[in-house]
N, C-alpha and C positions, 0 to 999 in steps of 0.2 A: 445522425443516422437514427432512424426510428426502429423500434422493435415491436413485435406483435406477441400475441398470447403464446404461440408455439415457441418463439424465441425465449420468452420468459420461462415457459415450462422446461425447455431444454437446459437453460442456464440453472434453473432450480435443481434439476436432476443432477447436473454436473457438480453443483455445489454440495449436494447431499451425498453423492457417490462419485467422487472424482475419477475413479478407475473404471467406470461403466464404459463399455465399448459402444461403437456406433450402432452395431446390430442390436444390442440389448436396449439401447436408448430408443431406437426406432420401434421396437416391440412394445416398450412401456408407454411410449407416447402415441402409439397407434398410427404411425406414418411410415412411409417407405424409407429404407436405409439411405437411398440417394438423397432424400429430402433432408434427413438429419445431417449428412455429410455436407450438402450444399449450404445449410444454415450455419454449420460450424465454420466452414470456409469463409462465408460472408462475415460472420461475427469476428473472426480473426483478422480478415482483410481490412475491416473498418475500425479495428482497434478496440472493439467491445471486449473481446477476450484478448488479453495481453500476454498470457503465459499459461503453459500447462505444467509448470514446475510445481513441486510440492510446497505446501505452506509449512514453514519451519517455525518452531517455538524457541526463541532465544533462551528462555529459562531452561529448557531441556538440554540445550547446548552448553549450559554452565554460565549463562549471563542473566541472572534473575533481576538485576537492578535496571529499571527503565527510567530515563530522564529526558527532559526536553530543554534544549538550550536555545535562547534567543541571542543571536549574534548581531553586533553592530560592525559593519565592515567599511573599509576605506572606499570612498566614492570614486567613480571613474572606471578605470580598467581593472580594478581589483576583484571584481565579481568572479571572473573566469578563474583567477588564481585561487580564490577561496574554494570554489567548487572542486578544482583539481586537488587541493590540499585535503578537503573533507573526504573525497573519494578514496584517498590513500589510507584512511583510518578505518579498519575493519569494524569497529564498534559503532560507526555512524551508519544507521539503517536507512535514513532518508533525510533530505533537506529540501526546504521550500523557501522561495523568495516570498516575503510577506510585506504587508503594509503595517503602519503603526510605529511603535517605539523602536523596533528592531528592523533588521534587513533580511535575516535568514533564520528560519526556525528549523532546528535539527533534532531528530529523535535518535537517541543513543542508548546503548546498553552497556552494562559493566558486570564484572564478576562479584564485586562487593562495593560498598559505599567508598571505601578507600581507593579501589580500582577506578571508580567513577572520577575521582580527582585526577588520576593519571590521564583518563580519556579527555577530560575537560582541558587539562594542561596541553595535551596534544593538539586539541582544536585551537586554543588561543595562541599556540606557537606559530600559527600561520601568519605570514607577513602582513596580510591585509585585514586580519581580524583585530579590531580595536578593543572590543569589550564583549563579555558574555554574561548572561544571567541564566541560571539553571534552576529548574524545578524537578524534584524527584517524584515520579508516579508511585503512589503507595498501593493502589489497587485498580485493576481495570474494571470499570463499570459496564462499558459497552465495547466489546472487541471489534476490530475492523470487520465491517459487514457490508454486504451488497444486496441481499435478498429484497429488502423493502425498496431500495433504489431501483432495482429491476422492475418490480411491480409498478412503481410510480412512473417509470419510463413508458409503459404500455398505455396507449390512449384509453382513458377511462379507468385505468388500473388503480389510481389512488383511492378510489372509493372503497376498495377492498382492504385497505391497510388499516389495522386496528389503531 
């Protein structure tokens, strides 16, 4: 699905001010309220906007330790069981099937470094998890972002990216 300049401007406004209403967005973007609503509906329907949920900070919730674990899992039917097992661990924020030395890359959080060991133990207790390798993030250099990606998605938009 392609986006245009108006979509990009709307997404940028929603990113900067997530609580902005449709009417205010239409005023700021200089388009009709119905146009903004139609754009939002299309962006949601096509999966560009996946959620209106607030962005949470694990550190503010008491989980300042961030780590990435690469898991090697049993081949065959073990993948679904591993995903089910990981889903049950609250400190597992996301998991991705990967290529390379491992099979699954998992982002986890913990309360302390000692607590991280408990989380990793929980992960490797899964029946189909054979081995894990964990690295601890010491500082976030670039937080999860989408603004430049949105601009790059607009035809001709990449030239504007610094």
